[in-house]
All heavy atoms as a GROMACS GRO file, in nm:
protein
  567
    1MET      N    1   0.082  -0.119   0.000
    1MET     CA    2   0.000   0.000   0.000
    1MET      C    3   0.086   0.125   0.000
    1MET      O    4   0.183   0.134   0.072
    1MET     CB    5  -0.087   0.004   0.125
    1MET     CG    6  -0.204  -0.088   0.124
    1MET     SD    7  -0.308  -0.044   0.265
    1MET     CE    8  -0.365  -0.203   0.306
    2ASN      N    9   0.046   0.221  -0.077
    2ASN     CA   10   0.112   0.350  -0.084
    2ASN      C   11   0.024   0.451  -0.009
    2ASN      O   12  -0.087   0.479  -0.050
    2ASN     CB   13   0.128   0.391  -0.230
    2ASN     CG   14   0.191   0.527  -0.245
    2ASN    OD1   15   0.255   0.578  -0.155
    2ASN    ND2   16   0.170   0.588  -0.360
    3LYS      N   17   0.071   0.504   0.104
    3LYS     CA   18  -0.010   0.593   0.186
    3LYS      C   19   0.050   0.734   0.192
    3LYS      O   20   0.171   0.750   0.193
    3LYS     CB   21  -0.019   0.539   0.330
    3LYS     CG   22  -0.086   0.404   0.339
    3LYS     CD   23  -0.233   0.421   0.322
    3LYS     CE   24  -0.305   0.291   0.347
    3LYS     NZ   25  -0.446   0.305   0.341
    4LEU      N   26  -0.037   0.834   0.199
    4LEU     CA   27   0.007   0.972   0.216
    4LEU      C   28   0.048   0.999   0.360
    4LEU      O   29   0.143   1.068   0.388
    4LEU     CB   30  -0.107   1.069   0.183
    4LEU     CG   31  -0.145   1.089   0.038
    4LEU    CD1   32  -0.266   1.181   0.029
    4LEU    CD2   33  -0.030   1.148  -0.040
    5TYR      N   34  -0.029   0.946   0.453
    5TYR     CA   35  -0.011   0.979   0.594
    5TYR      C   36   0.031   0.856   0.672
    5TYR      O   37  -0.022   0.748   0.656
    5TYR     CB   38  -0.140   1.034   0.655
    5TYR     CG   39  -0.197   1.150   0.577
    5TYR    CD1   40  -0.314   1.138   0.505
    5TYR    CD2   41  -0.131   1.272   0.576
    5TYR    CE1   42  -0.365   1.245   0.433
    5TYR    CE2   43  -0.182   1.380   0.504
    5TYR     CZ   44  -0.299   1.365   0.434
    5TYR     OH   45  -0.349   1.470   0.363
    6ASP      N   46   0.127   0.872   0.761
    6ASP     CA   47   0.170   0.767   0.851
    6ASP      C   48   0.166   0.826   0.991
    6ASP      O   49   0.257   0.898   1.031
    6ASP     CB   50   0.310   0.718   0.815
    6ASP     CG   51   0.355   0.604   0.902
    6ASP    OD1   52   0.269   0.535   0.960
    6ASP    OD2   53   0.478   0.583   0.913
    7HIS      N   54   0.060   0.800   1.064
    7HIS     CA   55   0.039   0.862   1.194
    7HIS      C   56  -0.011   0.757   1.292
    7HIS      O   57  -0.093   0.673   1.256
    7HIS     CB   58  -0.064   0.974   1.180
    7HIS     CG   59  -0.066   1.066   1.298
    7HIS    ND1   60  -0.133   1.037   1.413
    7HIS    CD2   61  -0.008   1.186   1.317
    7HIS    CE1   62  -0.116   1.135   1.500
    7HIS    NE2   63  -0.041   1.227   1.443
    8PRO      N   64   0.038   0.760   1.416
    8PRO     CA   65  -0.004   0.658   1.513
    8PRO      C   66  -0.152   0.663   1.549
    8PRO      O   67  -0.208   0.563   1.594
    8PRO     CB   68   0.083   0.687   1.636
    8PRO     CG   69   0.130   0.828   1.620
    8PRO     CD   70   0.135   0.852   1.472
    9ASP      N   71  -0.219   0.777   1.528
    9ASP     CA   72  -0.361   0.787   1.558
    9ASP      C   73  -0.450   0.759   1.437
    9ASP      O   74  -0.570   0.782   1.443
    9ASP     CB   75  -0.394   0.927   1.612
    9ASP     CG   76  -0.336   0.952   1.750
    9ASP    OD1   77  -0.315   0.852   1.823
    9ASP    OD2   78  -0.313   1.068   1.784
   10ALA      N   79  -0.392   0.712   1.328
   10ALA     CA   80  -0.469   0.687   1.206
   10ALA      C   81  -0.570   0.576   1.229
   10ALA      O   82  -0.548   0.483   1.306
   10ALA     CB   83  -0.376   0.651   1.092
   11PHE      N   84  -0.682   0.586   1.162
   11PHE     CA   85  -0.784   0.483   1.167
   11PHE      C   86  -0.849   0.473   1.031
   11PHE      O   87  -0.841   0.564   0.949
   11PHE     CB   88  -0.888   0.511   1.276
   11PHE     CG   89  -0.966   0.639   1.256
   11PHE    CD1   90  -1.086   0.639   1.187
   11PHE    CD2   91  -0.919   0.759   1.307
   11PHE    CE1   92  -1.157   0.756   1.169
   11PHE    CE2   93  -0.989   0.877   1.290
   11PHE     CZ   94  -1.110   0.876   1.220
   12GLU      N   95  -0.913   0.361   1.005
   12GLU     CA   96  -0.980   0.339   0.877
   12GLU      C   97  -1.130   0.338   0.901
   12GLU      O   98  -1.178   0.281   0.998
   12GLU     CB   99  -0.936   0.206   0.817
   12GLU     CG  100  -0.986   0.187   0.676
   12GLU     CD  101  -0.926   0.064   0.610
   12GLU    OE1  102  -0.804   0.044   0.626
   12GLU    OE2  103  -1.001  -0.010   0.544
   13ALA      N  104  -1.203   0.405   0.811
   13ALA     CA  105  -1.348   0.411   0.823
   13ALA      C  106  -1.410   0.416   0.684
   13ALA      O  107  -1.348   0.466   0.590
   13ALA     CB  108  -1.390   0.535   0.901
   14GLU      N  109  -1.527   0.366   0.672
   14GLU     CA  110  -1.604   0.380   0.548
   14GLU      C  111  -1.704   0.492   0.574
   14GLU      O  112  -1.777   0.489   0.673
   14GLU     CB  113  -1.677   0.251   0.516
   14GLU     CG  114  -1.745   0.255   0.382
   14GLU     CD  115  -1.797   0.120   0.340
   14GLU    OE1  116  -1.728   0.020   0.362
   14GLU    OE2  117  -1.909   0.117   0.285
   15ILE      N  118  -1.705   0.591   0.486
   15ILE     CA  119  -1.792   0.707   0.505
   15ILE      C  120  -1.881   0.727   0.384
   15ILE      O  121  -1.853   0.678   0.275
   15ILE     CB  122  -1.711   0.836   0.532
   15ILE    CG1  123  -1.620   0.869   0.412
   15ILE    CG2  124  -1.629   0.824   0.659
   15ILE    CD1  125  -1.553   1.004   0.422
   16THR      N  126  -1.988   0.801   0.404
   16THR     CA  127  -2.078   0.841   0.296
   16THR      C  128  -2.066   0.991   0.281
   16THR      O  129  -2.079   1.065   0.380
   16THR     CB  130  -2.224   0.803   0.329
   16THR    OG1  131  -2.231   0.662   0.347
   16THR    CG2  132  -2.317   0.845   0.217
   17ILE      N  133  -2.043   1.037   0.160
   17ILE     CA  134  -2.034   1.180   0.132
   17ILE      C  135  -2.156   1.215   0.049
   17ILE      O  136  -2.174   1.164  -0.061
   17ILE     CB  137  -1.904   1.213   0.057
   17ILE    CG1  138  -1.784   1.172   0.143
   17ILE    CG2  139  -1.899   1.362   0.022
   17ILE    CD1  140  -1.653   1.176   0.072
   18PHE      N  141  -2.241   1.301   0.105
   18PHE     CA  142  -2.364   1.337   0.037
   18PHE      C  143  -2.338   1.430  -0.081
   18PHE      O  144  -2.252   1.517  -0.074
   18PHE     CB  145  -2.461   1.404   0.135
   18PHE     CG  146  -2.511   1.311   0.242
   18PHE    CD1  147  -2.474   1.331   0.373
   18PHE    CD2  148  -2.593   1.204   0.211
   18PHE    CE1  149  -2.517   1.246   0.473
   18PHE    CE2  150  -2.637   1.118   0.309
   18PHE     CZ  151  -2.600   1.138   0.441
   19THR      N  152  -2.414   1.410  -0.187
   19THR     CA  153  -2.406   1.496  -0.304
   19THR      C  154  -2.479   1.628  -0.276
   19THR      O  155  -2.549   1.641  -0.175
   19THR     CB  156  -2.473   1.430  -0.426
   19THR    OG1  157  -2.613   1.415  -0.398
   19THR    CG2  158  -2.411   1.294  -0.457
   20GLU      N  159  -2.464   1.722  -0.365
   20GLU     CA  160  -2.532   1.851  -0.350
   20GLU      C  161  -2.683   1.831  -0.344
   20GLU      O  162  -2.752   1.895  -0.265
   20GLU     CB  163  -2.495   1.943  -0.466
   20GLU     CG  164  -2.554   2.082  -0.453
   20GLU     CD  165  -2.509   2.176  -0.562
   20GLU    OE1  166  -2.443   2.132  -0.658
   20GLU    OE2  167  -2.540   2.296  -0.551
   21GLN      N  168  -2.736   1.739  -0.425
   21GLN     CA  169  -2.880   1.713  -0.426
   21GLN      C  170  -2.928   1.654  -0.292
   21GLN      O  171  -3.044   1.669  -0.256
   21GLN     CB  172  -2.917   1.616  -0.540
   21GLN     CG  173  -2.899   1.673  -0.679
   21GLN     CD  174  -2.752   1.675  -0.723
   21GLN    OE1  175  -2.668   1.606  -0.668
   21GLN    NE2  176  -2.723   1.755  -0.824
   22GLU      N  177  -2.837   1.589  -0.221
   22GLU     CA  178  -2.872   1.530  -0.091
   22GLU      C  179  -2.844   1.626   0.025
   22GLU      O  180  -2.858   1.590   0.141
   22GLU     CB  181  -2.790   1.402  -0.069
   22GLU     CG  182  -2.820   1.294  -0.171
   22GLU     CD  183  -2.720   1.180  -0.165
   22GLU    OE1  184  -2.598   1.206  -0.153
   22GLU    OE2  185  -2.764   1.064  -0.173
   23GLY      N  186  -2.801   1.748  -0.008
   23GLY     CA  187  -2.772   1.847   0.095
   23GLY      C  188  -2.625   1.849   0.137
   23GLY      O  189  -2.591   1.907   0.240
   24GLY      N  190  -2.539   1.790   0.057
   24GLY     CA  191  -2.398   1.780   0.092
   24GLY      C  192  -2.309   1.866   0.003
   24GLY      O  193  -2.346   1.977  -0.036
   25ARG      N  194  -2.194   1.811  -0.033
   25ARG     CA  195  -2.090   1.884  -0.106
   25ARG      C  196  -2.132   1.923  -0.247
   25ARG      O  197  -2.199   1.847  -0.316
   25ARG     CB  198  -1.963   1.799  -0.115
   25ARG     CG  199  -1.897   1.777   0.019
   25ARG     CD  200  -1.766   1.706   0.001
   25ARG     NE  201  -1.674   1.776  -0.086
   25ARG     CZ  202  -1.595   1.875  -0.048
   25ARG    NH1  203  -1.596   1.916   0.076
   25ARG    NH2  204  -1.513   1.932  -0.134
   26LYS      N  205  -2.084   2.039  -0.290
   26LYS     CA  206  -2.106   2.085  -0.427
   26LYS      C  207  -1.999   2.031  -0.521
   26LYS      O  208  -2.020   2.020  -0.640
   26LYS     CB  209  -2.108   2.237  -0.432
   26LYS     CG  210  -2.225   2.296  -0.360
   26LYS     CD  211  -2.224   2.447  -0.369
   26LYS     CE  212  -2.352   2.503  -0.323
   26LYS     NZ  213  -2.372   2.570  -0.210
   27THR      N  214  -1.881   2.000  -0.466
   27THR     CA  215  -1.770   1.946  -0.545
   27THR      C  216  -1.722   1.817  -0.480
   27THR      O  217  -1.737   1.798  -0.360
   27THR     CB  218  -1.652   2.046  -0.550
   27THR    OG1  219  -1.609   2.072  -0.416
   27THR    CG2  220  -1.693   2.176  -0.617
   28PRO      N  221  -1.663   1.727  -0.559
   28PRO     CA  222  -1.615   1.602  -0.500
   28PRO      C  223  -1.497   1.626  -0.407
   28PRO      O  224  -1.419   1.720  -0.427
   28PRO     CB  225  -1.574   1.519  -0.621
   28PRO     CG  226  -1.560   1.612  -0.734
   28PRO     CD  227  -1.643   1.733  -0.703
   29PRO      N  228  -1.482   1.544  -0.303
   29PRO     CA  229  -1.369   1.559  -0.212
   29PRO      C  230  -1.239   1.515  -0.278
   29PRO      O  231  -1.240   1.446  -0.379
   29PRO     CB  232  -1.405   1.467  -0.095
   29PRO     CG  233  -1.491   1.364  -0.157
   29PRO     CD  234  -1.567   1.433  -0.266
   30LYS      N  235  -1.126   1.556  -0.219
   30LYS     CA  236  -0.993   1.522  -0.269
   30LYS      C  237  -0.902   1.493  -0.151
   30LYS      O  238  -0.926   1.543  -0.041
   30LYS     CB  239  -0.933   1.638  -0.348
   30LYS     CG  240  -1.017   1.689  -0.460
   30LYS     CD  241  -0.959   1.817  -0.516
   30LYS     CE  242  -1.054   1.875  -0.619
   30LYS     NZ  243  -1.013   2.005  -0.664
   31ASN      N  244  -0.797   1.414  -0.172
   31ASN     CA  245  -0.695   1.399  -0.069
   31ASN      C  246  -0.632   1.535  -0.044
   31ASN      O  247  -0.612   1.614  -0.136
   31ASN     CB  248  -0.588   1.298  -0.112
   31ASN     CG  249  -0.626   1.158  -0.075
   31ASN    OD1  250  -0.704   1.134   0.016
   31ASN    ND2  251  -0.570   1.062  -0.144
   32GLY      N  252  -0.599   1.561   0.080
   32GLY     CA  253  -0.540   1.689   0.117
   32GLY      C  254  -0.642   1.784   0.179
   32GLY      O  255  -0.605   1.886   0.235
   33ILE      N  256  -0.771   1.750   0.171
   33ILE     CA  257  -0.874   1.832   0.232
   33ILE      C  258  -0.870   1.814   0.383
   33ILE      O  259  -0.829   1.711   0.433
   33ILE     CB  260  -1.013   1.794   0.175
   33ILE    CG1  261  -1.119   1.895   0.214
   33ILE    CG2  262  -1.054   1.655   0.221
   33ILE    CD1  263  -1.252   1.875   0.143
   34ARG      N  264  -0.909   1.914   0.458
   34ARG     CA  265  -0.918   1.903   0.603
   34ARG      C  266  -1.064   1.916   0.643
   34ARG      O  267  -1.134   2.006   0.597
   34ARG     CB  268  -0.838   2.013   0.672
   34ARG     CG  269  -0.835   1.994   0.823
   34ARG     CD  270  -0.821   2.125   0.891
   34ARG     NE  271  -0.944   2.200   0.872
   34ARG     CZ  272  -0.996   2.280   0.962
   34ARG    NH1  273  -0.939   2.298   1.075
   34ARG    NH2  274  -1.106   2.347   0.938
   35TRP      N  275  -1.111   1.824   0.725
   35TRP     CA  276  -1.250   1.827   0.771
   35TRP      C  277  -1.256   1.834   0.921
   35TRP      O  278  -1.167   1.786   0.991
   35TRP     CB  279  -1.324   1.701   0.727
   35TRP     CG  280  -1.367   1.701   0.585
   35TRP    CD1  281  -1.382   1.807   0.503
   35TRP    CD2  282  -1.402   1.586   0.508
   35TRP    NE1  283  -1.423   1.766   0.379
   35TRP    CE2  284  -1.437   1.630   0.380
   35TRP    CE3  285  -1.406   1.451   0.534
   35TRP    CZ2  286  -1.477   1.546   0.279
   35TRP    CZ3  287  -1.446   1.366   0.433
   35TRP    CH2  288  -1.481   1.414   0.307
   36ASP      N  289  -1.364   1.892   0.971
   36ASP     CA  290  -1.396   1.886   1.113
   36ASP      C  291  -1.490   1.769   1.131
   36ASP      O  292  -1.581   1.747   1.050
   36ASP     CB  293  -1.462   2.015   1.160
   36ASP     CG  294  -1.366   2.132   1.156
   36ASP    OD1  295  -1.245   2.109   1.176
   36ASP    OD2  296  -1.411   2.245   1.132
   37LEU      N  297  -1.467   1.692   1.235
   37LEU     CA  298  -1.543   1.570   1.260
   37LEU      C  299  -1.600   1.575   1.400
   37LEU      O  300  -1.533   1.619   1.494
   37LEU     CB  301  -1.451   1.448   1.247
   37LEU     CG  302  -1.507   1.315   1.296
   37LEU    CD1  303  -1.599   1.257   1.189
   37LEU    CD2  304  -1.396   1.219   1.330
   38THR      N  305  -1.724   1.532   1.414
   38THR     CA  306  -1.784   1.511   1.544
   38THR      C  307  -1.860   1.380   1.538
   38THR      O  308  -1.897   1.334   1.430
   38THR     CB  309  -1.876   1.627   1.586
   38THR    OG1  310  -1.913   1.609   1.722
   38THR    CG2  311  -1.998   1.636   1.500
   39TYR      N  312  -1.879   1.319   1.650
   39TYR     CA  313  -1.950   1.192   1.656
   39TYR      C  314  -2.098   1.219   1.680
   39TYR      O  315  -2.135   1.304   1.761
   39TYR     CB  316  -1.894   1.105   1.768
   39TYR     CG  317  -1.752   1.062   1.742
   39TYR    CD1  318  -1.645   1.132   1.797
   39TYR    CD2  319  -1.725   0.953   1.661
   39TYR    CE1  320  -1.514   1.093   1.772
   39TYR    CE2  321  -1.595   0.914   1.636
   39TYR     CZ  322  -1.490   0.984   1.693
   39TYR     OH  323  -1.362   0.946   1.668
   40ALA      N  324  -2.184   1.146   1.611
   40ALA     CA  325  -2.328   1.165   1.625
   40ALA      C  326  -2.376   1.117   1.761
   40ALA      O  327  -2.472   1.171   1.815
   40ALA     CB  328  -2.401   1.090   1.514
   41GLU      N  329  -2.311   1.016   1.817
   41GLU     CA  330  -2.350   0.961   1.946
   41GLU      C  331  -2.232   0.968   2.043
   41GLU      O  332  -2.118   0.979   2.003
   41GLU     CB  333  -2.393   0.816   1.929
   41GLU     CG  334  -2.512   0.799   1.837
   41GLU     CD  335  -2.548   0.654   1.814
   41GLU    OE1  336  -2.490   0.566   1.879
   41GLU    OE2  337  -2.633   0.630   1.729
   42ASN      N  338  -2.263   0.961   2.170
   42ASN     CA  339  -2.161   0.957   2.275
   42ASN      C  340  -2.067   1.077   2.270
   42ASN      O  341  -1.948   1.064   2.289
   42ASN     CB  342  -2.079   0.827   2.266
   42ASN     CG  343  -2.167   0.706   2.278
   42ASN    OD1  344  -2.262   0.706   2.356
   42ASN    ND2  345  -2.137   0.603   2.203
   43ASN      N  346  -2.120   1.196   2.241
   43ASN     CA  347  -2.039   1.316   2.238
   43ASN      C  348  -2.112   1.427   2.315
   43ASN      O  349  -2.152   1.528   2.257
   43ASN     CB  350  -2.014   1.358   2.093
   43ASN     CG  351  -1.914   1.472   2.083
   43ASN    OD1  352  -1.844   1.504   2.177
   43ASN    ND2  353  -1.908   1.535   1.968
   44PRO      N  354  -2.132   1.407   2.446
   44PRO     CA  355  -2.211   1.506   2.522
   44PRO      C  356  -2.148   1.644   2.527
   44PRO      O  357  -2.218   1.743   2.544
   44PRO     CB  358  -2.218   1.445   2.662
   44PRO     CG  359  -2.104   1.350   2.670
   44PRO     CD  360  -2.080   1.301   2.529
   45GLU      N  361  -2.016   1.654   2.511
   45GLU     CA  362  -1.951   1.785   2.514
   45GLU      C  363  -1.961   1.858   2.380
   45GLU      O  364  -1.926   1.974   2.370
   45GLU     CB  365  -1.802   1.771   2.550
   45GLU     CG  366  -1.777   1.708   2.684
   45GLU     CD  367  -1.767   1.555   2.675
   45GLU    OE1  368  -1.732   1.503   2.568
   45GLU    OE2  369  -1.797   1.489   2.774
   46GLY      N  370  -2.002   1.789   2.274
   46GLY     CA  371  -2.010   1.850   2.142
   46GLY      C  372  -1.876   1.885   2.084
   46GLY      O  373  -1.863   1.978   2.006
   47ARG      N  374  -1.771   1.811   2.123
   47ARG     CA  375  -1.635   1.841   2.076
   47ARG      C  376  -1.620   1.813   1.927
   47ARG      O  377  -1.681   1.722   1.873
   47ARG     CB  378  -1.533   1.759   2.154
   47ARG     CG  379  -1.530   1.795   2.299
   47ARG     CD  380  -1.422   1.723   2.373
   47ARG     NE  381  -1.416   1.582   2.336
   47ARG     CZ  382  -1.329   1.497   2.383
   47ARG    NH1  383  -1.240   1.535   2.470
   47ARG    NH2  384  -1.330   1.371   2.346
   48MET      N  385  -1.535   1.890   1.863
   48MET     CA  386  -1.502   1.872   1.722
   48MET      C  387  -1.357   1.824   1.713
   48MET      O  388  -1.273   1.863   1.794
   48MET     CB  389  -1.515   2.003   1.645
   48MET     CG  390  -1.653   2.063   1.644
   48MET     SD  391  -1.767   1.981   1.535
   48MET     CE  392  -1.705   2.025   1.377
   49PHE      N  393  -1.329   1.744   1.612
   49PHE     CA  394  -1.195   1.694   1.588
   49PHE      C  395  -1.156   1.729   1.445
   49PHE      O  396  -1.240   1.728   1.356
   49PHE     CB  397  -1.191   1.542   1.606
   49PHE     CG  398  -1.235   1.498   1.743
   49PHE    CD1  399  -1.368   1.470   1.769
   49PHE    CD2  400  -1.143   1.486   1.845
   49PHE    CE1  401  -1.408   1.430   1.895
   49PHE    CE2  402  -1.182   1.446   1.971
   49PHE     CZ  403  -1.316   1.418   1.996
   50MET      N  404  -1.030   1.762   1.424
   50MET     CA  405  -0.980   1.795   1.291
   50MET      C  406  -0.919   1.668   1.231
   50MET      O  407  -0.839   1.601   1.295
   50MET     CB  408  -0.872   1.903   1.301
   50MET     CG  409  -0.829   1.959   1.170
   50MET     SD  410  -0.697   2.083   1.188
   50MET     CE  411  -0.745   2.175   1.331
   51ILE      N  412  -0.962   1.632   1.111
   51ILE     CA  413  -0.907   1.514   1.044
   51ILE      C  414  -0.865   1.550   0.902
   51ILE      O  415  -0.915   1.645   0.842
   51ILE     CB  416  -1.007   1.396   1.041
   51ILE    CG1  417  -1.132   1.430   0.959
   51ILE    CG2  418  -1.043   1.352   1.182
   51ILE    CD1  419  -1.220   1.312   0.931
   52TRP      N  420  -0.771   1.474   0.852
   52TRP     CA  421  -0.726   1.483   0.713
   52TRP      C  422  -0.751   1.346   0.652
   52TRP      O  423  -0.666   1.257   0.661
   52TRP     CB  424  -0.577   1.517   0.705
   52TRP     CG  425  -0.546   1.658   0.738
   52TRP    CD1  426  -0.533   1.761   0.649
   52TRP    CD2  427  -0.522   1.714   0.866
   52TRP    NE1  428  -0.503   1.877   0.714
   52TRP    CE2  429  -0.496   1.851   0.850
   52TRP    CE3  430  -0.521   1.663   0.996
   52TRP    CZ2  431  -0.469   1.935   0.955
   52TRP    CZ3  432  -0.495   1.748   1.100
   52TRP    CH2  433  -0.469   1.882   1.079
   53PRO      N  434  -0.869   1.326   0.591
   53PRO     CA  435  -0.898   1.193   0.538
   53PRO      C  436  -0.804   1.160   0.421
   53PRO      O  437  -0.760   1.248   0.347
   53PRO     CB  438  -1.042   1.203   0.491
   53PRO     CG  439  -1.067   1.348   0.470
   53PRO     CD  440  -0.977   1.420   0.566
   54GLU      N  441  -0.776   1.034   0.409
   54GLU     CA  442  -0.695   0.984   0.297
   54GLU      C  443  -0.782   0.887   0.218
   54GLU      O  444  -0.822   0.783   0.270
   54GLU     CB  445  -0.570   0.914   0.346
   54GLU     CG  446  -0.487   0.858   0.233
   54GLU     CD  447  -0.357   0.798   0.284
   54GLU    OE1  448  -0.343   0.775   0.404
   54GLU    OE2  449  -0.270   0.775   0.201
   55PHE      N  450  -0.813   0.923   0.097
   55PHE     CA  451  -0.896   0.837   0.012
   55PHE      C  452  -0.806   0.738  -0.061
   55PHE      O  453  -0.701   0.775  -0.113
   55PHE     CB  454  -0.975   0.922  -0.087
   55PHE     CG  455  -1.069   1.017  -0.018
   55PHE    CD1  456  -1.036   1.150  -0.003
   55PHE    CD2  457  -1.189   0.972   0.033
   55PHE    CE1  458  -1.121   1.238   0.062
   55PHE    CE2  459  -1.275   1.058   0.098
   55PHE     CZ  460  -1.241   1.192   0.113
   56ILE      N  461  -0.849   0.612  -0.060
   56ILE     CA  462  -0.769   0.506  -0.123
   56ILE      C  463  -0.847   0.441  -0.236
   56ILE      O  464  -0.970   0.445  -0.239
   56ILE     CB  465  -0.726   0.401  -0.019
   56ILE    CG1  466  -0.846   0.342   0.054
   56ILE    CG2  467  -0.629   0.461   0.081
   56ILE    CD1  468  -0.813   0.228   0.148
   57ASP      N  469  -0.774   0.383  -0.330
   57ASP     CA  470  -0.837   0.315  -0.442
   57ASP      C  471  -0.867   0.170  -0.404
   57ASP      O  472  -0.844   0.126  -0.291
   57ASP     CB  473  -0.752   0.326  -0.569
   57ASP     CG  474  -0.618   0.257  -0.560
   57ASP    OD1  475  -0.598   0.172  -0.469
   57ASP    OD2  476  -0.531   0.286  -0.643
   58GLU      N  477  -0.917   0.093  -0.500
   58GLU     CA  478  -0.956  -0.046  -0.475
   58GLU      C  479  -0.838  -0.136  -0.437
   58GLU      O  480  -0.856  -0.243  -0.381
   58GLU     CB  481  -1.030  -0.104  -0.595
   58GLU     CG  482  -0.952  -0.108  -0.724
   58GLU     CD  483  -0.952   0.024  -0.801
   58GLU    OE1  484  -1.022   0.118  -0.763
   58GLU    OE2  485  -0.879   0.031  -0.903
   59ASN      N  486  -0.715  -0.090  -0.463
   59ASN     CA  487  -0.596  -0.167  -0.426
   59ASN      C  488  -0.539  -0.127  -0.291
   59ASN      O  489  -0.438  -0.180  -0.247
   59ASN     CB  490  -0.486  -0.150  -0.532
   59ASN     CG  491  -0.530  -0.200  -0.668
   59ASN    OD1  492  -0.590  -0.305  -0.679
   59ASN    ND2  493  -0.503  -0.122  -0.770
   60GLY      N  494  -0.602  -0.028  -0.227
   60GLY     CA  495  -0.553   0.020  -0.098
   60GLY      C  496  -0.446   0.127  -0.110
   60GLY      O  497  -0.385   0.165  -0.012
   61ASP      N  498  -0.422   0.176  -0.232
   61ASP     CA  499  -0.322   0.281  -0.254
   61ASP      C  500  -0.389   0.418  -0.245
   61ASP      O  501  -0.502   0.436  -0.287
   61ASP     CB  502  -0.256   0.266  -0.390
   61ASP     CG  503  -0.169   0.142  -0.399
   61ASP    OD1  504  -0.107   0.106  -0.297
   61ASP    OD2  505  -0.163   0.081  -0.508
   62SER      N  506  -0.315   0.514  -0.192
   62SER     CA  507  -0.364   0.649  -0.179
   62SER      C  508  -0.388   0.712  -0.316
   62SER      O  509  -0.306   0.700  -0.406
   62SER     CB  510  -0.263   0.732  -0.100
   62SER     OG  511  -0.311   0.861  -0.080
   63ILE      N  512  -0.501   0.780  -0.330
   63ILE     CA  513  -0.530   0.853  -0.453
   63ILE      C  514  -0.449   0.981  -0.450
   63ILE      O  515  -0.434   1.044  -0.345
   63ILE     CB  516  -0.681   0.881  -0.464
   63ILE    CG1  517  -0.757   0.748  -0.475
   63ILE    CG2  518  -0.712   0.975  -0.581
   63ILE    CD1  519  -0.906   0.760  -0.469
   64ASP      N  520  -0.392   1.021  -0.563
   64ASP     CA  521  -0.306   1.141  -0.569
   64ASP      C  522  -0.377   1.263  -0.511
   64ASP      O  523  -0.498   1.283  -0.530
   64ASP     CB  524  -0.266   1.172  -0.713
   64ASP     CG  525  -0.165   1.072  -0.769
   64ASP    OD1  526  -0.097   1.006  -0.688
   64ASP    OD2  527  -0.158   1.060  -0.892
   65THR      N  528  -0.303   1.346  -0.441
   65THR     CA  529  -0.354   1.469  -0.382
   65THR      C  530  -0.410   1.558  -0.493
   65THR      O  531  -0.348   1.577  -0.596
   65THR     CB  532  -0.243   1.545  -0.308
   65THR    OG1  533  -0.190   1.458  -0.206
   65THR    CG2  534  -0.294   1.671  -0.243
   66GLY      N  535  -0.528   1.612  -0.469
   66GLY     CA  536  -0.590   1.703  -0.565
   66GLY      C  537  -0.676   1.636  -0.670
   66GLY      O  538  -0.746   1.702  -0.744
   67VAL      N  539  -0.675   1.502  -0.677
   67VAL     CA  540  -0.757   1.429  -0.775
   67VAL      C  541  -0.895   1.406  -0.712
   67VAL      O  542  -0.904   1.349  -0.603
   67VAL     CB  543  -0.693   1.294  -0.814
   67VAL    CG1  544  -0.786   1.214  -0.903
   67VAL    CG2  545  -0.558   1.316  -0.881
   68PRO      N  546  -1.003   1.452  -0.777
   68PRO     CA  547  -1.137   1.432  -0.721
   68PRO      C  548  -1.168   1.284  -0.700
   68PRO      O  549  -1.132   1.199  -0.780
   68PRO     CB  550  -1.230   1.493  -0.825
   68PRO     CG  551  -1.144   1.585  -0.904
   68PRO     CD  552  -1.007   1.525  -0.902
   69VAL      N  553  -1.237   1.255  -0.590
   69VAL     CA  554  -1.278   1.119  -0.558
   69VAL      C  555  -1.422   1.102  -0.601
   69VAL      O  556  -1.508   1.182  -0.564
   69VAL     CB  557  -1.265   1.093  -0.406
   69VAL    CG1  558  -1.312   0.954  -0.372
   69VAL    CG2  559  -1.122   1.115  -0.361
   70ASN      N  560  -1.448   1.004  -0.680
   70ASN     CA  561  -1.586   0.980  -0.728
   70ASN      C  562  -1.650   0.867  -0.653
   70ASN      O  563  -1.600   0.773  -0.616
   70ASN     CB  564  -1.588   0.952  -0.877
   70ASN     CG  565  -1.546   1.073  -0.956
   70ASN    OD1  566  -1.583   1.184  -0.923
   70ASN    ND2  567  -1.469   1.053  -1.060
   0.00000   0.00000   0.00000
């Protein structure tokens, strides 16, 4: 696997990114974007976390920075 980020706090998750018609993004996401994350449950303090998601292809390799993810 070719990865952009190597960090001890890294984790893998499957996410859904809503389209503009669904009330979500107007443009497709890309590697290198920074998002604020909060948990829907078990977050009584309402804390936000900063994440830099890394999108990978079907082989587990990182998609080039700046390339839209479809």
